[in-house]
C-alpha positions in Angstrom: -4.7 63.6 -7.1 -3.1 62.1 -10.2 -4.3 58.8 -11.6 -7.7 58.9 -10.1 -10.9 57.8 -11.9 -12.6 60.5 -13.8 -16.3 60.9 -13.3 -17.2 59.3 -16.6 -14.9 56.3 -15.8 -16.6 55.9 -12.4 -20.0 56.0 -13.9 -19.0 53.2 -16.3 -17.4 50.9 -13.8 -19.6 51.4 -10.8 -22.5 49.1 -12.0 -19.9 46.3 -12.5 -18.7 46.2 -8.9 -20.0 43.6 -6.4 -23.0 44.6 -4.3 -23.0 44.3 -0.5 -26.6 44.6 0.6 -26.0 43.3 4.1 -23.6 43.7 7.0 -21.2 46.5 7.7 -21.1 49.1 4.8 -18.0 48.7 2.6 -15.4 51.4 2.6 -15.9 53.9 -0.3 -15.4 51.9 -3.5 -14.2 54.9 -5.5 -11.6 55.9 -3.0 -10.3 52.3 -2.8 -10.2 51.9 -6.6 -8.3 55.2 -6.9 -5.8 53.9 -4.4 -5.4 50.7 -6.5 -5.0 52.6 -9.7 -2.4 54.9 -8.0 -0.3 51.8 -7.2 -0.8 50.5 -10.7 0.3 53.7 -12.4 3.1 54.8 -10.0 4.6 51.3 -9.4 5.1 52.2 -5.8 5.0 49.6 -3.0 1.6 49.2 -1.2 3.0 50.7 2.0 3.8 54.0 0.1 0.1 54.6 -0.7 -0.8 58.2 0.2 -3.0 58.6 3.2 -5.7 60.3 1.0 -6.7 56.8 -0.2 -7.1 55.4 3.3 -5.1 52.5 4.9 -3.0 50.7 2.3 -4.1 47.4 3.8 -7.7 48.2 2.8 -6.7 48.8 -0.8 -4.5 45.7 -0.9 -7.0 43.4 0.7 -9.8 44.7 -1.7 -7.5 44.2 -4.7 -6.7 40.6 -3.7 -10.2 39.7 -2.6 -11.8 40.9 -5.8 -9.1 39.2 -7.8 -9.9 35.9 -6.1 -13.6 36.5 -6.7 -12.9 37.0 -10.4 -14.2 40.6 -10.3 -11.3 42.0 -12.5 -11.8 39.2 -15.0 -15.5 39.8 -15.2 -15.1 43.5 -15.7 -12.6 43.1 -18.6 -14.8 40.5 -20.2 -17.9 42.7 -19.9 -16.1 45.7 -21.4 -14.4 43.6 -24.2 -17.8 42.1 -25.2 -18.3 45.3 -27.3 -15.0 44.8 -29.2 -14.7 45.1 -32.9 -14.6 41.5 -34.0 -13.7 42.2 -37.7 -10.0 42.1 -36.9 -8.2 40.2 -34.1 -4.5 40.6 -33.4 -2.3 38.4 -31.2 1.1 39.2 -29.9 3.4 38.9 -26.8 5.4 41.2 -24.6 8.3 40.2 -22.3 8.5 41.9 -18.9 11.5 41.9 -16.6 10.9 40.6 -13.1 12.1 42.9 -10.3 14.2 41.3 -7.6 11.5 42.0 -5.1 9.1 39.8 -7.1 11.6 37.0 -7.9 10.4 33.7 -6.4 11.1 30.5 -8.1 10.9 27.2 -6.3 10.0 23.7 -7.4 6.5 23.6 -8.8 6.0 27.3 -7.9 7.3 29.1 -10.9 4.5 31.7 -10.9 4.9 32.3 -14.7 8.5 33.3 -14.3 11.3 31.9 -16.5 15.0 32.4 -17.0 16.2 34.0 -20.2 19.2 35.9 -21.3 18.1 39.0 -19.4 17.3 37.2 -16.2 13.9 36.4 -14.8 11.1 37.4 -17.1 7.4 36.9 -17.7 5.5 37.1 -21.0 2.1 38.8 -21.5 0.0 37.3 -24.2 -2.8 39.5 -25.6 -5.5 39.5 -28.3 -6.7 43.0 -29.2 -9.3 44.2 -31.7 -8.9 46.6 -34.6 -8.8 49.6 -32.2 -6.0 48.1 -30.2 -8.2 47.4 -27.2 -7.6 44.1 -25.3 -10.0 41.2 -25.8 -8.2 38.4 -24.0 -5.1 38.3 -21.8 -2.8 35.6 -20.4 0.6 35.1 -18.7 3.4 32.6 -19.1 7.1 32.3 -18.2 9.4 34.5 -20.3 11.2 31.7 -22.1 7.9 30.2 -23.4 7.3 30.2 -27.1 4.8 32.8 -28.4 2.3 30.2 -29.5 2.1 28.4 -26.2 -1.2 30.1 -25.2 -2.5 30.9 -28.7 -5.0 28.1 -28.7 -6.6 29.3 -25.5 -6.6 33.0 -26.5 -8.0 32.3 -30.0 -10.8 30.0 -28.8 -13.4 32.8 -29.1 -12.6 33.9 -32.7 -15.7 35.1 -34.5 -16.9 33.9 -37.9 -15.6 36.3 -40.6 -12.8 37.7 -38.5 -9.3 38.3 -39.8 -6.4 37.2 -37.5 -3.2 39.2 -37.7 0.0 37.9 -36.1 3.8 38.1 -36.6 6.1 35.3 -37.8 6.3 33.9 -34.3 2.8 32.6 -34.7 3.5 31.0 -38.1 2.1 27.6 -37.5 -0.3 25.4 -39.6 -2.4 24.5 -36.5 -3.1 28.2 -35.9 -4.3 28.7 -39.5 -6.4 25.6 -39.2 -7.9 26.8 -35.9 -8.8 30.1 -37.6 -10.3 28.2 -40.5 -12.3 26.0 -38.2 -13.7 29.2 -36.5 -14.7 30.7 -39.8 -11.8 33.2 -39.7 -8.8 33.9 -41.9 -5.2 34.0 -40.6 -3.1 36.7 -42.2 0.3 35.7 -40.8 3.7 36.2 -42.6 5.4 32.8 -43.3 8.9 32.1 -42.1 9.8 30.7 -45.5 8.8 33.5 -47.9 9.5 31.9 -51.3 7.4 28.8 -50.6 4.4 30.4 -48.8 4.2 34.0 -49.9 0.6 33.6 -50.9 -0.3 33.3 -47.2 0.1 37.0 -46.5 -1.7 40.1 -47.7 0.9 42.9 -46.8 -1.6 45.8 -47.1 -4.0 44.3 -44.5 -1.0 43.2 -42.3 -0.1 46.8 -41.7 -3.0 47.2 -39.3 -1.1 44.9 -36.9 0.7 47.9 -35.3 -2.4 48.3 -33.1 -1.3 45.4 -30.9 2.1 47.1 -30.6 0.4 50.3 -29.5 -1.6 48.4 -26.9 1.6 47.1 -25.3 3.1 50.6 -25.4 0.0 52.0 -23.6 0.0 49.5 -20.8 3.8 49.9 -20.3 2.9 53.4 -19.1 1.6 51.7 -16.0 4.8 51.0 -14.0 3.3 48.1 -12.1 2.9 46.4 -15.5 6.1 47.6 -17.2 8.2 45.9 -14.4 6.9 42.9 -12.5 7.1 43.5 -8.8 4.5 40.8 -7.8 5.6 37.4 -6.7 2.2 35.9 -7.5 1.3 35.5 -11.1 -2.4 36.0 -10.4 -1.7 39.4 -8.8 0.5 40.5 -11.7 -2.1 39.4 -14.3 -4.7 41.3 -12.3 -2.7 44.5 -12.7 -2.5 43.9 -16.4 -6.2 43.5 -16.4 -6.7 46.7 -14.5 -4.5 48.6 -17.0 -6.6 47.1 -19.8 -9.8 48.1 -18.0 -8.5 51.7 -17.8 -8.0 51.7 -21.6 -11.6 50.5 -22.1 -13.0 53.0 -19.6 -11.3 55.9 -21.5 -13.0 54.7 -24.7 -16.3 56.0 -23.1 -14.8 59.6 -23.1 -14.0 59.5 -26.8 -17.4 58.0 -27.6 -19.4 60.5 -25.6 
């Protein structure tokens, strides 16, 4: 069936899954993961999951339980540990919230915000020179691009080059990069006064972060937000990113 894990992907991800040495044996992990990835790629409601993947409640409960246990976060962190630290790129991507996911009440915004296009959320990402995700975060759609930059860039490596668009033109971001031993190559908003802050030739590599967003938009559960809970939606973004890292194993083998 489409969207299932290939053998090389399963071999790579299997050791990272939680062990269950005691109690009733867990339902086949690979089948459940294939069901979760089918939902991720197709964008279908959980109830429409094909019977070949087992009960949809099993896949949904496993998805939520492992999200709460931090399994998806640990897997993406483990895969991203091998990233190319020479270049880091940060950017954002705005996603429309489907009416089935709309849920804004006082103190329960769930990273949704009102903008000109309606309810939206913003995905913040840092990728390496190959366009592979290193760190991810979520915020309301109307939030400024730099809102989560400090958190996402807290792990910059010494000697790295940071690439970002004009939306991240801020002195504190350049100072943060300098403090980490990195160099920020960001186009200034006022060209005549600060043109020496950008190296255009090196800046061209920033298209890798745009390619990353184009890749994860192929997963319909990411391209449109159907989830009411921000944690569930971010987990789907992490799963799409995990899939990108897993496919790197095929090109490397």
